N, C-alpha and C positions, 0 to 999 in steps of 0.2 A: 351301746354296749362297750364295756370297758375291756380292754386287751387283757385276756386272761394272764396272770403272772407266770404260768410255766411257758408262756410264749416269750415273755419280755422280761428282760434284765436290763437295769440301767448300766450298761456297759459299751459300748464305743462305735460311733459312726464319724468318719473323718475323710478328708480328701487330701490329695497330694499329686504332684506331677510326676510322671513316670516315663520310661522309655519304652517304645513299642517291641515287642520279641515275636517270635516266628517258631517254625520247625514242625514238621509232620512226625506223626507217630512212628516209631521203630518197630517193625514188625519181628515175630518170632523169638520173643524173650518169654520163656516159660515161667508161670506164676510159681512162686515158691511158699514155703512156711504153710503148707496145706491148704493154699487158695485155689482158685478156679483152675480147672484141667484147660481152659481157654488160653490163647496166647495172643492177647491184644498188644502186647508191646509197651511201649512208653505211652501213656496217657497224658496229653497235654492239656492243662485246664487254664484258660485265660481268667484273669482276674484285673480289676480296676482298683489302684493302691488305695482304698479306703477301709475304714476300720470295720465295716460290716461285713468285709471279707474275711474276717478272723477265724471262723472255722476251716477255712481252706489253710490257712497259715497254721493253725494249730495242729492239725491232722497231719501235715506234712513235716512239721518240726518235731512231734513227739512221735512220730513214726509209726502212726496208726495205718497208713497205706502199706507200707513196707509190711506190717504185721500180718496184714491181709493178702500177702503176696502180690502187692501192685506196686507198678513204678510209675508214680505220678510226679509230673513237673509242673510247678505253677509258673505260668507265663504273664508277665506285666505288660500291660497296655497303657496308654496315656489317657484314653477315654473310652467309656463304654461302646460308642459307635464301632471303635477298633476291634474290640472284643466281639461284637455280633457279627462283622463282615469277615472275620477269621473264622467263626462258627459256619458261617454260610459258604465258606469257601472249603471247608473241610479239613482246615488246619489245626482246629481245637475238637476235643472229644467233649468238651463242657465249658462251664464257667463257675468261677466261685460266686458267693454272696456280693451284694453291693453294685452289680451289672443292673442298670436300670431296666426295670420292668416293662417300661414303655418302649424302650429301645429294643428289648426281646419281642416286645408284640410286634413291633414293624418287622423285624427279621421273620417272624412266623408269617406274617402277610407276603412278604417278598418269597419265602420258601416254605410253603406250606408243609406242616409235619416235620418241622426243623428240630425240634428239641422237647423235652419233658421237663417240668419243674421238679427238682428235688428239696427245695429249701427255698422260703422266702423270708424276707426280713422285715417285719412290720414295725411302723413307730405310730406315735400319736403325740398329743400335747405334753403327756408326762415323760414319754420315752423319746427324747428330742433326737430328730435328724435333721428335718426341713424347718426352716424359720425364716423370718424377715428381720434383718438387722440395720439398725440406723446408727448416726453419730452419737457418742454418748452424750453430748449436752444438746442436742437438737430438740427443737419444741415438737417434734412428731411424737405423738402419744398414742395413737390408735392406726389401724389400717385405713381408716377414713381420711386422716392427714394427709394420706400419700398422693391425695389427687393434687395434680399440679407439680408434682416432684417429680426429680429425674430418677429412674428406678432399673436396676440391672438384674440379670440373672445368670446361671451358667450356661455354656453352650448347649444347643440340641433341642429337637421338637419338644421332647417332655418337659425339660425346664421352661421353655418359653410358653408353652400352653398354661402350665400352672401359674407363671407370673403374670399371666394376662388376665387369668381368672380371679386372681386375688386383687388385681387393679380395678376389674369390673366390679367386685364386690365392695370397693372402695368410692364406686360411684364415677368411674373413668370410663366412659363411652367407647372410646378409640385408643385403648392401651397403647403407650410407645415404651418399647423395653430394650436396653441395650444388653447384648450377649457378651461377657466378659467371663474367662477362667475364673472359677470359683476361688482360687488362690489369689487373686487380684482384687477381691470385693472389699476387703479392709483397708488396703491401700488407696481404692479409689474413693472410698467414703472419706478417709483422712485429707486427701487432696481436694475434696470439693467435686470431682467429676460426676460423682452421684450422691444422691440424698440418701438412697435405701437400696437395699438388696435382698432378692429371694435366693436364699443359699442352704448350704448344707453342713452341719458339723464336720470337723471341730471349727468352721470360721467363726462361729459366734463366740465359742470359748476362747479362741485365740485373740478376738478383737476385744474382749472384755478383759483377759489377762494383761493385754498391751495398754488397757485404757483408752481405746480409740472408740470402740463401738459398743451398743448394748443391744440385746435381744427385744425386738418390740412383740414378737409372737412367735411361740414354738408350735409346730404341729399344724401348720396352715393348711396342708393338703387336708387332713381329717376334717377340720373346721369348716373350709371354704369350698372345698369341692366333694367331700363325703357326707358333709352336713352334720358330723358329730365330732367334738374336739377329742372324744374317747376312741372312736373309731380306728381299727387298725388299718394304717396305708402300707401296702406291700409294695414299696417302691423300689426294691431290689429282689432280684433272685438268683438262686444258684441253678444251673440247668445240667442235664445230660443230653447229647446228641441222641435222637431218636434212631439214628443210623447205627450209633454205637451201641445202644441198648439191644436193639433188634440182633447185631452180630454177636454181641457179648453179653448175653443175659444173665449168666452166671456172675461174670465180672462187675456187671453194673450194681446188682444186689450187694455184692462186697465193698464195692466204692461207697453205696448209700449209707452201709452200716457203719464204715469207718468214719464217714463224714458226721452220722449222728454222734459216734462218740466224742468228737470234738466239739459238737454243739451242746452235748450233756456236760462236757468239762467246762464250757463257758458258763453254763447256768450254775453249776455247783461251784466253781471256784473262779469266778470273774476276775479278781484281783490278781491270780497268778496268770490267767489265760491272756488278760490284755498285755503283757509284756511282749507277746508275740507281734504285736503290731510294729515293734522296732525291727527296721530293715526292710520290710513289706510295704511300709507306708511312710508318708512324711512325719509321722507321728513319733515324738521322741520327747526326753525330758519330763517335765512336770504334766506335759499334755496327756501322756500315758496314762497317768492317774486320775486326770481331770475331765478328759473327754467323754461327754455321754455317748453310750452306745445303744444300740437297739436289741431286739431279740430274734429268735428265728422259730419259724414254724415249720416242721418236717411235712413231708407230701402227705402222710397219713396221721396228721395232728390237725388238718383243717377241719373246723367246723362248718356247717352250712352258713353260718353268719360270716364267717371268714371269708367264704369264697363269694358270697354276696357283695361284700365290699370290695374286694379285689375285682369281681366284674364290674362293679359301679365306676372305679376308676378306669379299666379299660373302655366301658361305654362313654366316659367321659372323653377320652381320646378319640373316639370315633365321631362323637357330637362336634369335636373342635377341628374334626377333618384331619386329624394328624393319622389317624388309622382310615384307610381306603375301605374298610369294612370291619363288621364286628369280629372280635376273638373271643371264644368261648375258654375261659380260665378253667373250668372244670375239667375240660377235655385236654389241657395242657399239664395236668398233674402226673407226676411218675407213678406208674403201676408196675410193682414187680412181675415178673414172669411167673 
């Protein structure tokens, strides 16, 4: 099954280091501009500074939340694990896109009923996010050639499980994978520390522009885990806290529609929208226009096939014993009151 065009546009996913942030919601600030009569105060939304977080950046910068009578603050964290921890602790009311779905799944297991998925960002072989990169002049020509090579991945349980699955597909029975920050992958290949890496855009684009690395394969999760290079891998998600939805149902619906406006902007005007990556991510200069981006599937746009592929990824996490129990994707989708 190909990913439908209404769900994916080749517009950007990237990575960058960031500084963790904090702060709790400020109560008793009345909604304005004809918004909800509820008074949620400041709404804190955590994000990892990657390009798939673009809808949150657009909605904040273009004033869509403000027009809905909402005060929303985008809070930057250094990695998805920190976002999930802050969500569990109640310091956030939700997350932007790009926060790893597997990390969120682990948070759901730790704290059942924690969140509902507002929007997920699918990718595949054509709409690049996940990839294996190698040195520009290396003799490695296929995944099978990785056997016996030093291999790295980004930190975290999701990245490690995926990297090991890729190596098993290459015939490696007991995969040995180093965990390195994604921002270090190109330099580690250049220095000879590693031969290859499972990584996320814009790493491949950065390495190619610098003449150091090349992309061996894009869409490796779709191909080696979901079983179809065209299958949508919902690797990241934007969520709302279940507690927040229950306490502020009208506000949650207003937030969802403001977020949808940003998603539609990205679909309709990707070149204009991608400029909002600057300042929220480490992506700047020529990367802004060249880094490939994924698309976005809103909670009410999921087809049965989409849900089945999302579930297949979560089942993979359970089979790899990253998840201690199965997690039902369909039950996690946001449903307006």
